[in-house]
C-alpha positions in Angstrom: 78.0 74.7 118.1 81.5 74.5 119.2 83.9 75.4 116.4 87.0 75.3 118.5 89.8 73.4 116.9 92.5 71.5 118.7 95.8 73.3 119.1 99.2 72.3 120.3 102.4 74.0 121.3 104.5 72.4 118.6 106.3 75.4 117.2 106.4 77.3 120.5 109.9 76.2 121.6 111.3 77.2 118.2 109.6 80.6 118.6 111.1 81.1 122.0 114.6 80.3 120.8 114.1 82.6 117.8 112.9 85.4 120.1 115.9 85.0 122.5 118.4 84.9 119.6 116.6 87.9 118.0 116.8 90.0 121.1 120.5 89.4 121.7 121.2 89.9 118.0 119.5 93.3 118.1 121.4 94.3 121.2 124.7 93.3 119.7 124.0 94.8 116.3 123.5 98.3 117.9 127.1 98.3 119.1 129.2 99.3 116.2 132.3 97.1 116.6 130.4 94.1 117.8 127.9 94.3 114.9 129.7 91.6 112.9 129.4 89.1 115.8 125.6 89.8 115.9 125.5 88.0 112.5 126.3 84.8 114.3 123.2 85.2 116.5 121.0 86.7 113.7 121.1 83.7 111.4 119.8 81.2 114.0 117.1 83.7 115.0 115.9 83.8 111.4 116.2 80.1 110.8 114.4 79.2 114.1 111.7 81.7 113.3 111.0 80.1 109.9 111.0 76.6 111.5 108.7 77.7 114.3 106.3 79.4 111.9 106.1 76.3 109.7 105.5 74.0 112.6 103.0 76.3 114.2 101.1 76.7 111.0 101.0 72.9 110.4 99.9 72.1 114.0 97.6 75.1 114.5 99.6 76.5 117.4 100.3 80.1 118.4 102.7 81.9 116.0 103.3 85.1 118.0 106.7 84.3 119.4 108.0 83.1 116.1 106.8 86.2 114.3 108.4 88.4 117.0 111.7 86.5 116.6 111.5 86.9 112.8 110.9 90.7 113.1 113.8 91.1 115.5 116.0 89.0 113.2 115.1 91.3 110.3 115.7 94.4 112.4 119.1 93.0 113.5 120.0 92.2 109.8 119.3 95.8 108.9 121.4 97.1 111.7 124.2 94.7 110.8 124.1 95.9 107.2 124.2 99.5 108.2 127.1 98.9 110.6 129.1 97.0 108.0 128.4 99.6 105.3 129.6 102.4 107.7 132.6 100.6 108.9 133.7 99.5 105.4 132.9 103.0 104.0 135.0 104.8 106.6 137.8 102.2 106.2 137.8 102.8 102.4 137.7 106.6 102.9 140.5 106.5 105.5 142.7 104.5 103.1 142.4 107.1 100.3 144.6 109.6 102.2 
């Protein structure tokens, strides 16, 4: 018996795009003053990952790249939030003098 189902590469390009945007967003989010610009790259990474996951699930294709892009997008979001909190916090503290 052969239970192998047909698979396609439908969501693969969205997953690759999500992974690339996620990697660059994480790299930019680590740099303190450039963290805000990482948000421009982080949002497409998250959107492309969700689109890639939905297309891959519908067409029974691999989901690994889209999941990796989603995880990197979430990590970049966390770093961006920490950077913004620290920069705004120090800005508010500096203005209290």
